[in-house]
A tleap script that builds the chain and sets N, CA, C and O, in Angstrom:
source leaprc.protein.ff14SB
mol = sequence {
  NMET SER ASP SER PHE VAL PRO VAL ALA ARG
  LEU THR ASP LEU ALA PRO GLY GLU ALA LEU
  GLY LEU GLU VAL SER GLY LEU GLU ILE ALA
  LEU VAL ARG ASP GLU ASP GLY GLY VAL HIE
  ALA LEU ALA ASP ILE CYS SER HIE ASP ASP
  VAL ALA LEU SER ASP GLY ASP VAL GLU GLY
  CYS THR LEU GLU CYS TRP LYS HIE GLY SER
  GLN PHE ASP LEU VAL THR GLY ARG PRO LEU
  GLN LEU PRO ALA VAL ARG PRO VAL PRO VAL
  TYR PRO VAL ARG VAL ASP ALA ASP GLY GLN
  ILE ALA VAL ASP PRO GLU HIE ALA LEU THR
  GLY SER ALA CGLY
}
set mol.1.N position { -81.625 -63.478 -41.852 }
set mol.1.CA position { -81.835 -63.660 -43.287 }
set mol.1.C position { -83.137 -64.421 -43.500 }
set mol.1.O position { -83.320 -65.511 -42.958 }
set mol.2.N position { -84.028 -63.855 -44.280 }
set mol.2.CA position { -85.325 -64.497 -44.488 }
set mol.2.C position { -85.237 -65.559 -45.575 }
set mol.2.O position { -84.405 -65.502 -46.480 }
set mol.3.N position { -86.123 -66.518 -45.444 }
set mol.3.CA position { -86.185 -67.616 -46.416 }
set mol.3.C position { -87.108 -67.184 -47.549 }
set mol.3.O position { -88.309 -67.014 -47.340 }
set mol.4.N position { -86.557 -67.006 -48.743 }
set mol.4.CA position { -87.363 -66.535 -49.866 }
set mol.4.C position { -87.783 -67.674 -50.797 }
set mol.4.O position { -88.257 -67.423 -51.904 }
set mol.5.N position { -87.612 -68.922 -50.355 }
set mol.5.CA position { -88.058 -70.059 -51.158 }
set mol.5.C position { -89.571 -70.202 -51.065 }
set mol.5.O position { -90.157 -70.081 -49.989 }
set mol.6.N position { -90.198 -70.465 -52.224 }
set mol.6.CA position { -91.647 -70.607 -52.319 }
set mol.6.C position { -91.959 -72.040 -52.753 }
set mol.6.O position { -91.465 -72.480 -53.791 }
set mol.7.N position { -92.770 -72.782 -51.981 }
set mol.7.CA position { -93.162 -74.132 -52.413 }
set mol.7.C position { -93.971 -74.051 -53.704 }
set mol.7.O position { -94.901 -73.252 -53.813 }
set mol.8.N position { -93.608 -74.891 -54.689 }
set mol.8.CA position { -94.272 -74.804 -55.995 }
set mol.8.C position { -94.850 -76.125 -56.489 }
set mol.8.O position { -95.797 -76.124 -57.276 }
set mol.9.N position { -94.304 -77.240 -56.048 }
set mol.9.CA position { -94.772 -78.540 -56.544 }
set mol.9.C position { -94.173 -79.633 -55.669 }
set mol.9.O position { -93.384 -79.373 -54.761 }
set mol.10.N position { -94.574 -80.860 -55.970 }
set mol.10.CA position { -93.980 -82.024 -55.320 }
set mol.10.C position { -93.158 -82.770 -56.363 }
set mol.10.O position { -93.450 -82.701 -57.557 }
set mol.11.N position { -92.148 -83.470 -55.916 }
set mol.11.CA position { -91.284 -84.222 -56.815 }
set mol.11.C position { -92.095 -85.200 -57.665 }
set mol.11.O position { -91.753 -85.454 -58.820 }
set mol.12.N position { -93.160 -85.744 -57.098 }
set mol.12.CA position { -94.002 -86.689 -57.834 }
set mol.12.C position { -94.813 -86.016 -58.943 }
set mol.12.O position { -95.375 -86.706 -59.793 }
set mol.13.N position { -94.883 -84.680 -58.951 }
set mol.13.CA position { -95.609 -83.941 -59.993 }
set mol.13.C position { -94.798 -83.802 -61.280 }
set mol.13.O position { -95.332 -83.389 -62.310 }
set mol.14.N position { -93.520 -84.143 -61.226 }
set mol.14.CA position { -92.614 -83.848 -62.336 }
set mol.14.C position { -91.736 -85.068 -62.617 }
set mol.14.O position { -90.812 -85.364 -61.860 }
set mol.15.N position { -92.030 -85.765 -63.700 }
set mol.15.CA position { -91.238 -86.946 -64.071 }
set mol.15.C position { -89.903 -86.521 -64.675 }
set mol.15.O position { -89.809 -85.426 -65.230 }
set mol.16.N position { -88.869 -87.358 -64.583 }
set mol.16.CA position { -87.610 -87.045 -65.259 }
set mol.16.C position { -87.848 -86.789 -66.748 }
set mol.16.O position { -88.583 -87.527 -67.404 }
set mol.17.N position { -87.214 -85.732 -67.275 }
set mol.17.CA position { -87.384 -85.366 -68.674 }
set mol.17.C position { -88.617 -84.521 -68.936 }
set mol.17.O position { -89.045 -84.385 -70.083 }
set mol.18.N position { -89.194 -83.951 -67.883 }
set mol.18.CA position { -90.436 -83.180 -68.020 }
set mol.18.C position { -90.239 -81.742 -67.545 }
set mol.18.O position { -89.435 -81.476 -66.652 }
set mol.19.N position { -90.985 -80.821 -68.154 }
set mol.19.CA position { -90.979 -79.411 -67.762 }
set mol.19.C position { -92.401 -78.976 -67.445 }
set mol.19.O position { -93.363 -79.474 -68.030 }
set mol.20.N position { -92.520 -78.042 -66.512 }
set mol.20.CA position { -93.819 -77.555 -66.072 }
set mol.20.C position { -93.751 -76.043 -65.959 }
set mol.20.O position { -92.873 -75.512 -65.279 }
set mol.21.N position { -94.667 -75.345 -66.617 }
set mol.21.CA position { -94.723 -73.890 -66.522 }
set mol.21.C position { -95.516 -73.467 -65.303 }
set mol.21.O position { -96.625 -73.952 -65.078 }
set mol.22.N position { -94.949 -72.560 -64.511 }
set mol.22.CA position { -95.587 -72.091 -63.280 }
set mol.22.C position { -95.461 -70.579 -63.158 }
set mol.22.O position { -94.569 -69.970 -63.747 }
set mol.23.N position { -96.359 -69.985 -62.392 }
set mol.23.CA position { -96.190 -68.593 -61.997 }
set mol.23.C position { -95.775 -68.601 -60.536 }
set mol.23.O position { -96.478 -69.147 -59.686 }
set mol.24.N position { -94.632 -67.996 -60.248 }
set mol.24.CA position { -94.104 -67.952 -58.888 }
set mol.24.C position { -93.826 -66.495 -58.545 }
set mol.24.O position { -92.953 -65.864 -59.139 }
set mol.25.N position { -94.560 -65.979 -57.601 }
set mol.25.CA position { -94.389 -64.579 -57.168 }
set mol.25.C position { -94.426 -63.616 -58.352 }
set mol.25.O position { -93.642 -62.669 -58.411 }
set mol.26.N position { -95.332 -63.859 -59.288 }
set mol.26.CA position { -95.506 -62.981 -60.442 }
set mol.26.C position { -94.554 -63.245 -61.591 }
set mol.26.O position { -94.623 -62.553 -62.607 }
set mol.27.N position { -93.665 -64.226 -61.465 }
set mol.27.CA position { -92.715 -64.563 -62.530 }
set mol.27.C position { -93.122 -65.855 -63.219 }
set mol.27.O position { -93.572 -66.801 -62.572 }
set mol.28.N position { -92.960 -65.887 -64.527 }
set mol.28.CA position { -93.192 -67.122 -65.275 }
set mol.28.C position { -91.916 -67.965 -65.190 }
set mol.28.O position { -90.857 -67.551 -65.661 }
set mol.29.N position { -92.031 -69.143 -64.588 }
set mol.29.CA position { -90.873 -70.006 -64.359 }
set mol.29.C position { -91.139 -71.394 -64.922 }
set mol.29.O position { -92.223 -71.952 -64.755 }
set mol.30.N position { -90.134 -71.940 -65.589 }
set mol.30.CA position { -90.181 -73.328 -66.053 }
set mol.30.C position { -89.491 -74.183 -65.003 }
set mol.30.O position { -88.299 -74.015 -64.742 }
set mol.31.N position { -90.231 -75.088 -64.408 }
set mol.31.CA position { -89.677 -76.051 -63.469 }
set mol.31.C position { -89.358 -77.296 -64.286 }
set mol.31.O position { -90.235 -77.841 -64.956 }
set mol.32.N position { -88.114 -77.747 -64.235 }
set mol.32.CA position { -87.661 -78.819 -65.121 }
set mol.32.C position { -86.970 -79.898 -64.305 }
set mol.32.O position { -86.167 -79.612 -63.417 }
set mol.33.N position { -87.295 -81.128 -64.620 }
set mol.33.CA position { -86.575 -82.263 -64.033 }
set mol.33.C position { -85.763 -82.891 -65.149 }
set mol.33.O position { -86.320 -83.415 -66.113 }
set mol.34.N position { -84.437 -82.837 -65.015 }
set mol.34.CA position { -83.602 -83.386 -66.075 }
set mol.34.C position { -83.708 -84.909 -66.103 }
set mol.34.O position { -84.323 -85.511 -65.222 }
set mol.35.N position { -83.116 -85.518 -67.102 }
set mol.35.CA position { -83.263 -86.955 -67.294 }
set mol.35.C position { -82.605 -87.773 -66.190 }
set mol.35.O position { -82.891 -88.961 -66.041 }
set mol.36.N position { -81.708 -87.130 -65.400 }
set mol.36.CA position { -81.087 -87.811 -64.264 }
set mol.36.C position { -81.846 -87.568 -62.964 }
set mol.36.O position { -81.455 -88.070 -61.910 }
set mol.37.N position { -82.935 -86.798 -63.038 }
set mol.37.CA position { -83.761 -86.550 -61.861 }
set mol.37.C position { -83.496 -85.248 -61.145 }
set mol.37.O position { -84.212 -84.917 -60.200 }
set mol.38.N position { -82.475 -84.482 -61.569 }
set mol.38.CA position { -82.204 -83.178 -60.964 }
set mol.38.C position { -83.302 -82.184 -61.299 }
set mol.38.O position { -83.886 -82.240 -62.381 }
set mol.39.N position { -83.584 -81.274 -60.374 }
set mol.39.CA position { -84.653 -80.292 -60.565 }
set mol.39.C position { -84.050 -78.906 -60.749 }
set mol.39.O position { -83.151 -78.504 -60.010 }
set mol.40.N position { -84.553 -78.183 -61.739 }
set mol.40.CA position { -84.037 -76.862 -62.101 }
set mol.40.C position { -85.207 -75.903 -62.313 }
set mol.40.O position { -86.330 -76.320 -62.595 }
set mol.41.N position { -84.917 -74.610 -62.171 }
set mol.41.CA position { -85.925 -73.580 -62.446 }
set mol.41.C position { -85.267 -72.479 -63.261 }
set mol.41.O position { -84.191 -71.993 -62.914 }
set mol.42.N position { -85.920 -72.093 -64.342 }
set mol.42.CA position { -85.425 -71.002 -65.175 }
set mol.42.C position { -86.595 -70.204 -65.705 }
set mol.42.O position { -87.740 -70.657 -65.687 }
set mol.43.N position { -86.288 -69.007 -66.179 }
set mol.43.CA position { -87.347 -68.169 -66.734 }
set mol.43.C position { -88.042 -68.930 -67.853 }
set mol.43.O position { -87.393 -69.585 -68.669 }
set mol.44.N position { -89.361 -68.839 -67.883 }
set mol.44.CA position { -90.145 -69.605 -68.860 }
set mol.44.C position { -90.390 -68.819 -70.135 }
set mol.44.O position { -91.441 -68.955 -70.761 }
set mol.45.N position { -89.426 -68.000 -70.521 }
set mol.45.CA position { -89.540 -67.217 -71.753 }
set mol.45.C position { -88.245 -67.356 -72.534 }
set mol.45.O position { -87.175 -67.023 -72.025 }
set mol.46.N position { -88.330 -67.843 -73.759 }
set mol.46.CA position { -87.146 -67.960 -74.607 }
set mol.46.C position { -86.588 -66.562 -74.878 }
set mol.46.O position { -87.335 -65.642 -75.211 }
set mol.47.N position { -85.286 -66.413 -74.733 }
set mol.47.CA position { -84.674 -65.099 -74.949 }
set mol.47.C position { -84.606 -64.724 -76.427 }
set mol.47.O position { -84.241 -63.598 -76.762 }
set mol.48.N position { -84.950 -65.643 -77.302 }
set mol.48.CA position { -84.939 -65.359 -78.732 }
set mol.48.C position { -86.305 -64.922 -79.247 }
set mol.48.O position { -86.399 -63.969 -80.020 }
set mol.49.N position { -87.379 -65.618 -78.821 }
set mol.49.CA position { -88.670 -65.339 -79.449 }
set mol.49.C position { -89.847 -65.260 -78.490 }
set mol.49.O position { -90.991 -65.415 -78.919 }
set mol.50.N position { -89.601 -65.023 -77.197 }
set mol.50.CA position { -90.673 -64.708 -76.260 }
set mol.50.C position { -91.788 -65.753 -76.235 }
set mol.50.O position { -92.965 -65.396 -76.198 }
set mol.51.N position { -91.427 -67.046 -76.255 }
set mol.51.CA position { -92.400 -68.127 -76.139 }
set mol.51.C position { -92.034 -68.979 -74.924 }
set mol.51.O position { -90.907 -68.915 -74.432 }
set mol.52.N position { -92.983 -69.770 -74.446 }
set mol.52.CA position { -92.779 -70.574 -73.241 }
set mol.52.C position { -91.788 -71.713 -73.470 }
set mol.52.O position { -92.011 -72.588 -74.307 }
set mol.53.N position { -90.699 -71.688 -72.721 }
set mol.53.CA position { -89.717 -72.775 -72.799 }
set mol.53.C position { -90.277 -74.079 -72.229 }
set mol.53.O position { -89.868 -75.163 -72.643 }
set mol.54.N position { -91.205 -73.977 -71.286 }
set mol.54.CA position { -91.753 -75.186 -70.660 }
set mol.54.C position { -92.512 -76.060 -71.651 }
set mol.54.O position { -92.802 -77.218 -71.350 }
set mol.55.N position { -92.838 -75.531 -72.820 }
set mol.55.CA position { -93.494 -76.328 -73.870 }
set mol.55.C position { -92.477 -77.092 -74.715 }
set mol.55.O position { -92.853 -77.851 -75.607 }
set mol.56.N position { -91.190 -76.892 -74.435 }
set mol.56.CA position { -90.133 -77.528 -75.215 }
set mol.56.C position { -89.747 -78.894 -74.672 }
set mol.56.O position { -90.417 -79.447 -73.799 }
set mol.57.N position { -88.653 -79.427 -75.207 }
set mol.57.CA position { -88.194 -80.771 -74.860 }
set mol.57.C position { -86.968 -80.708 -73.958 }
set mol.57.O position { -86.064 -79.897 -74.161 }
set mol.58.N position { -86.961 -81.583 -72.959 }
set mol.58.CA position { -85.809 -81.740 -72.083 }
set mol.58.C position { -84.916 -82.804 -72.702 }
set mol.58.O position { -85.366 -83.912 -72.996 }
set mol.59.N position { -83.648 -82.459 -72.897 }
set mol.59.CA position { -82.678 -83.398 -73.445 }
set mol.59.C position { -81.426 -83.325 -72.585 }
set mol.59.O position { -80.706 -82.327 -72.618 }
set mol.60.N position { -81.162 -84.374 -71.816 }
set mol.60.CA position { -80.020 -84.344 -70.904 }
set mol.60.C position { -80.217 -83.248 -69.880 }
set mol.60.O position { -81.191 -83.257 -69.128 }
set mol.61.N position { -79.282 -82.295 -69.852 }
set mol.61.CA position { -79.377 -81.159 -68.933 }
set mol.61.C position { -79.647 -79.869 -69.707 }
set mol.61.O position { -79.151 -78.800 -69.354 }
set mol.62.N position { -80.456 -79.996 -70.785 }
set mol.62.CA position { -80.840 -78.827 -71.574 }
set mol.62.C position { -82.346 -78.807 -71.779 }
set mol.62.O position { -83.024 -79.828 -71.667 }
set mol.63.N position { -82.845 -77.627 -72.078 }
set mol.63.CA position { -84.240 -77.444 -72.449 }
set mol.63.C position { -84.253 -76.788 -73.820 }
set mol.63.O position { -83.671 -75.721 -74.014 }
set mol.64.N position { -84.923 -77.434 -74.770 }
set mol.64.CA position { -84.965 -76.939 -76.143 }
set mol.64.C position { -86.267 -76.209 -76.402 }
set mol.64.O position { -87.347 -76.736 -76.135 }
set mol.65.N position { -86.165 -74.995 -76.924 }
set mol.65.CA position { -87.352 -74.221 -77.281 }
set mol.65.C position { -88.064 -74.892 -78.454 }
set mol.65.O position { -87.438 -75.270 -79.443 }
set mol.66.N position { -89.353 -75.030 -78.327 }
set mol.66.CA position { -90.152 -75.731 -79.338 }
set mol.66.C position { -90.264 -74.964 -80.647 }
set mol.66.O position { -90.535 -75.562 -81.688 }
set mol.67.N position { -90.062 -73.648 -80.615 }
set mol.67.CA position { -90.337 -72.860 -81.820 }
set mol.67.C position { -89.185 -72.837 -82.825 }
set mol.67.O position { -89.398 -73.072 -84.015 }
set mol.68.N position { -87.969 -72.556 -82.356 }
set mol.68.CA position { -86.849 -72.453 -83.294 }
set mol.68.C position { -85.655 -73.328 -82.928 }
set mol.68.O position { -84.632 -73.286 -83.610 }
set mol.69.N position { -85.769 -74.122 -81.858 }
set mol.69.CA position { -84.723 -75.078 -81.532 }
set mol.69.C position { -83.578 -74.573 -80.675 }
set mol.69.O position { -82.593 -75.289 -80.494 }
set mol.70.N position { -83.676 -73.357 -80.138 }
set mol.70.CA position { -82.635 -72.901 -79.220 }
set mol.70.C position { -82.588 -73.844 -78.022 }
set mol.70.O position { -83.627 -74.310 -77.552 }
set mol.71.N position { -81.393 -74.122 -77.532 }
set mol.71.CA position { -81.240 -74.973 -76.357 }
set mol.71.C position { -80.583 -74.176 -75.244 }
set mol.71.O position { -79.649 -73.410 -75.481 }
set mol.72.N position { -81.084 -74.366 -74.019 }
set mol.72.CA position { -80.561 -73.660 -72.854 }
set mol.72.C position { -80.073 -74.656 -71.816 }
set mol.72.O position { -80.726 -75.661 -71.537 }
set mol.73.N position { -78.900 -74.351 -71.247 }
set mol.73.CA position { -78.347 -75.159 -70.177 }
set mol.73.C position { -79.209 -74.967 -68.932 }
set mol.73.O position { -79.471 -73.831 -68.538 }
set mol.74.N position { -79.650 -76.049 -68.312 }
set mol.74.CA position { -80.537 -75.961 -67.153 }
set mol.74.C position { -79.841 -75.415 -65.910 }
set mol.74.O position { -80.502 -74.872 -65.025 }
set mol.75.N position { -78.539 -75.549 -65.832 }
set mol.75.CA position { -77.796 -75.088 -64.659 }
set mol.75.C position { -77.420 -73.620 -64.776 }
set mol.75.O position { -77.538 -72.870 -63.807 }
set mol.76.N position { -76.968 -73.202 -65.954 }
set mol.76.CA position { -76.463 -71.831 -66.115 }
set mol.76.C position { -77.426 -70.891 -66.826 }
set mol.76.O position { -77.304 -69.673 -66.697 }
set mol.77.N position { -78.390 -71.440 -67.579 }
set mol.77.CA position { -79.289 -70.603 -68.372 }
set mol.77.C position { -78.694 -70.152 -69.690 }
set mol.77.O position { -79.361 -69.479 -70.477 }
set mol.78.N position { -77.433 -70.517 -69.942 }
set mol.78.CA position { -76.766 -70.079 -71.175 }
set mol.78.C position { -77.329 -70.807 -72.387 }
set mol.78.O position { -77.637 -71.997 -72.320 }
set mol.79.N position { -77.462 -70.076 -73.509 }
set mol.79.CA position { -77.890 -70.730 -74.743 }
set mol.79.C position { -76.755 -71.582 -75.304 }
set mol.79.O position { -75.604 -71.149 -75.354 }
set mol.80.N position { -77.091 -72.781 -75.717 }
set mol.80.CA position { -76.106 -73.707 -76.267 }
set mol.80.C position { -76.325 -73.947 -77.748 }
set mol.80.O position { -75.493 -74.565 -78.413 }
set mol.81.N position { -77.444 -73.461 -78.265 }
set mol.81.CA position { -77.808 -73.675 -79.668 }
set mol.81.C position { -78.494 -72.422 -80.184 }
set mol.81.O position { -79.400 -71.898 -79.536 }
set mol.82.N position { -78.072 -71.938 -81.345 }
set mol.82.CA position { -78.721 -70.792 -81.986 }
set mol.82.C position { -80.148 -71.161 -82.370 }
set mol.82.O position { -80.442 -72.344 -82.537 }
set mol.83.N position { -81.038 -70.193 -82.516 }
set mol.83.CA position { -80.753 -68.781 -82.713 }
set mol.83.C position { -80.621 -67.940 -81.439 }
set mol.83.O position { -80.227 -66.778 -81.536 }
set mol.84.N position { -80.928 -68.466 -80.259 }
set mol.84.CA position { -80.790 -67.660 -79.038 }
set mol.84.C position { -79.319 -67.366 -78.759 }
set mol.84.O position { -78.465 -68.239 -78.918 }
set mol.85.N position { -79.030 -66.139 -78.345 }
set mol.85.CA position { -77.669 -65.761 -77.978 }
set mol.85.C position { -77.614 -65.174 -76.562 }
set mol.85.O position { -76.530 -65.018 -75.998 }
set mol.86.N position { -78.767 -64.850 -75.993 }
set mol.86.CA position { -78.818 -64.292 -74.639 }
set mol.86.C position { -79.255 -65.383 -73.654 }
set mol.86.O position { -80.130 -66.189 -73.969 }
set mol.87.N position { -78.653 -65.406 -72.476 }
set mol.87.CA position { -79.055 -66.376 -71.461 }
set mol.87.C position { -80.415 -66.036 -70.874 }
set mol.87.O position { -80.913 -64.921 -71.026 }
set mol.88.N position { -81.004 -67.011 -70.203 }
set mol.88.CA position { -82.222 -66.784 -69.423 }
set mol.88.C position { -81.858 -66.934 -67.944 }
set mol.88.O position { -80.962 -67.705 -67.601 }
set mol.89.N position { -82.543 -66.207 -67.078 }
set mol.89.CA position { -82.257 -66.338 -65.646 }
set mol.89.C position { -82.582 -67.745 -65.144 }
set mol.89.O position { -83.527 -68.386 -65.605 }
set mol.90.N position { -81.775 -68.204 -64.189 }
set mol.90.CA position { -82.060 -69.447 -63.480 }
set mol.90.C position { -82.286 -69.089 -62.013 }
set mol.90.O position { -81.780 -68.079 -61.524 }
set mol.91.N position { -83.046 -69.924 -61.325 }
set mol.91.CA position { -83.424 -69.656 -59.944 }
set mol.91.C position { -83.004 -70.816 -59.051 }
set mol.91.O position { -83.067 -71.973 -59.467 }
set mol.92.N position { -82.575 -70.519 -57.826 }
set mol.92.CA position { -82.239 -71.591 -56.891 }
set mol.92.C position { -83.449 -72.482 -56.615 }
set mol.92.O position { -84.583 -72.011 -56.524 }
set mol.93.N position { -83.180 -73.777 -56.484 }
set mol.93.CA position { -84.229 -74.769 -56.220 }
set mol.93.C position { -83.820 -75.580 -55.001 }
set mol.93.O position { -82.646 -75.894 -54.807 }
set mol.94.N position { -84.802 -75.909 -54.191 }
set mol.94.CA position { -84.587 -76.771 -53.034 }
set mol.94.C position { -85.623 -77.893 -53.073 }
set mol.94.O position { -86.809 -77.643 -53.286 }
set mol.95.N position { -85.170 -79.122 -52.867 }
set mol.95.CA position { -86.080 -80.257 -52.758 }
set mol.95.C position { -85.944 -80.795 -51.343 }
set mol.95.O position { -84.890 -81.304 -50.962 }
set mol.96.N position { -87.019 -80.680 -50.564 }
set mol.96.CA position { -87.001 -81.142 -49.185 }
set mol.96.C position { -87.065 -82.659 -49.126 }
set mol.96.O position { -87.400 -83.312 -50.114 }
set mol.97.N position { -86.744 -83.215 -47.970 }
set mol.97.CA position { -86.734 -84.669 -47.774 }
set mol.97.C position { -88.090 -85.304 -48.062 }
set mol.97.O position { -88.160 -86.469 -48.452 }
set mol.98.N position { -89.166 -84.545 -47.872 }
set mol.98.CA position { -90.507 -85.094 -48.121 }
set mol.98.C position { -90.947 -84.923 -49.575 }
set mol.98.O position { -92.090 -85.234 -49.912 }
set mol.99.N position { -90.043 -84.425 -50.454 }
set mol.99.CA position { -90.364 -84.297 -51.869 }
set mol.99.C position { -90.965 -82.966 -52.276 }
set mol.99.O position { -91.357 -82.798 -53.430 }
set mol.100.N position { -91.046 -82.017 -51.354 }
set mol.100.CA position { -91.565 -80.687 -51.683 }
set mol.100.C position { -90.495 -79.902 -52.428 }
set mol.100.O position { -89.363 -79.790 -51.959 }
set mol.101.N position { -90.858 -79.350 -53.609 }
set mol.101.CA position { -89.943 -78.525 -54.395 }
set mol.101.C position { -90.256 -77.063 -54.115 }
set mol.101.O position { -91.412 -76.642 -54.155 }
set mol.102.N position { -89.210 -76.296 -53.831 }
set mol.102.CA position { -89.362 -74.862 -53.594 }
set mol.102.C position { -88.375 -74.114 -54.479 }
set mol.102.O position { -87.263 -74.581 -54.725 }
set mol.103.N position { -88.800 -72.945 -54.953 }
set mol.103.CA position { -87.986 -72.098 -55.823 }
set mol.103.C position { -87.799 -70.750 -55.133 }
set mol.103.O position { -88.704 -70.255 -54.462 }
set mol.104.N position { -86.617 -70.165 -55.305 }
set mol.104.CA position { -86.328 -68.838 -54.765 }
set mol.104.C position { -86.410 -67.815 -55.900 }
set mol.104.O position { -85.424 -67.605 -56.607 }
set mol.105.N position { -87.575 -67.172 -56.086 }
set mol.105.CA position { -87.732 -66.237 -57.194 }
set mol.105.C position { -87.025 -64.899 -56.971 }
set mol.105.O position { -86.922 -64.097 -57.899 }
set mol.106.N position { -86.543 -64.652 -55.767 }
set mol.106.CA position { -85.921 -63.365 -55.440 }
set mol.106.C position { -84.424 -63.318 -55.752 }
set mol.106.O position { -83.824 -62.244 -55.726 }
set mol.107.N position { -83.825 -64.453 -56.042 }
set mol.107.CA position { -82.369 -64.486 -56.244 }
set mol.107.C position { -81.993 -65.148 -57.565 }
set mol.107.O position { -81.285 -66.154 -57.598 }
set mol.108.N position { -82.478 -64.568 -58.637 }
set mol.108.CA position { -82.168 -65.093 -59.976 }
set mol.108.C position { -80.687 -64.965 -60.258 }
set mol.108.O position { -80.037 -64.002 -59.849 }
set mol.109.N position { -80.172 -65.941 -60.955 }
set mol.109.CA position { -78.800 -65.924 -61.421 }
set mol.109.C position { -78.828 -65.765 -62.937 }
set mol.109.O position { -79.688 -66.342 -63.603 }
set mol.110.N position { -77.914 -65.004 -63.480 }
set mol.110.CA position { -77.894 -64.880 -64.935 }
set mol.110.C position { -77.031 -65.980 -65.510 }
set mol.110.O position { -76.230 -66.583 -64.797 }
set mol.111.N position { -77.190 -66.247 -66.802 }
set mol.111.CA position { -76.434 -67.285 -67.469 }
set mol.111.C position { -75.133 -66.801 -68.048 }
set mol.111.O position { -74.580 -67.454 -68.932 }
set mol.112.N position { -74.617 -65.673 -67.582 }
set mol.112.CA position { -73.403 -65.127 -68.179 }
set mol.112.C position { -72.128 -65.736 -67.600 }
set mol.112.O position { -71.069 -65.667 -68.225 }
set mol.113.N position { -72.222 -66.328 -66.418 }
set mol.113.CA position { -71.025 -66.917 -65.806 }
set mol.113.C position { -70.671 -68.235 -66.494 }
set mol.113.O position { -71.554 -68.950 -66.967 }
set mol.114.N position { -69.388 -68.551 -66.547 }
set mol.114.CA position { -68.931 -69.742 -67.218 }
set mol.114.C position { -69.076 -70.931 -66.366 }
set mol.114.O position { -68.732 -72.036 -66.786 }
savepdb mol mol.pdb
quit
């Protein structure tokens, strides 16, 4: 089994409560560090209005779209606040002992699971 994780940043590049827009293997991905320090990766396009989620605000374990206020769960990608009703894909994240963050762009998970 091949390792499909791609190094994208260092933990020191992303403060708690911050989001960073990246291109990973041709995909636009929002790398997010929640307020507790957990690191998440999700598609960087709001499912409601096709704008960058990484420009929004991190609140707890959610990312709020700056344009219309839709909120997405960082773990599941599910929308928690209208107007968005469709989930965004989330991607597996690995943080190595030396602080290197890697994302697996080949194994997206959808936000449809509970």
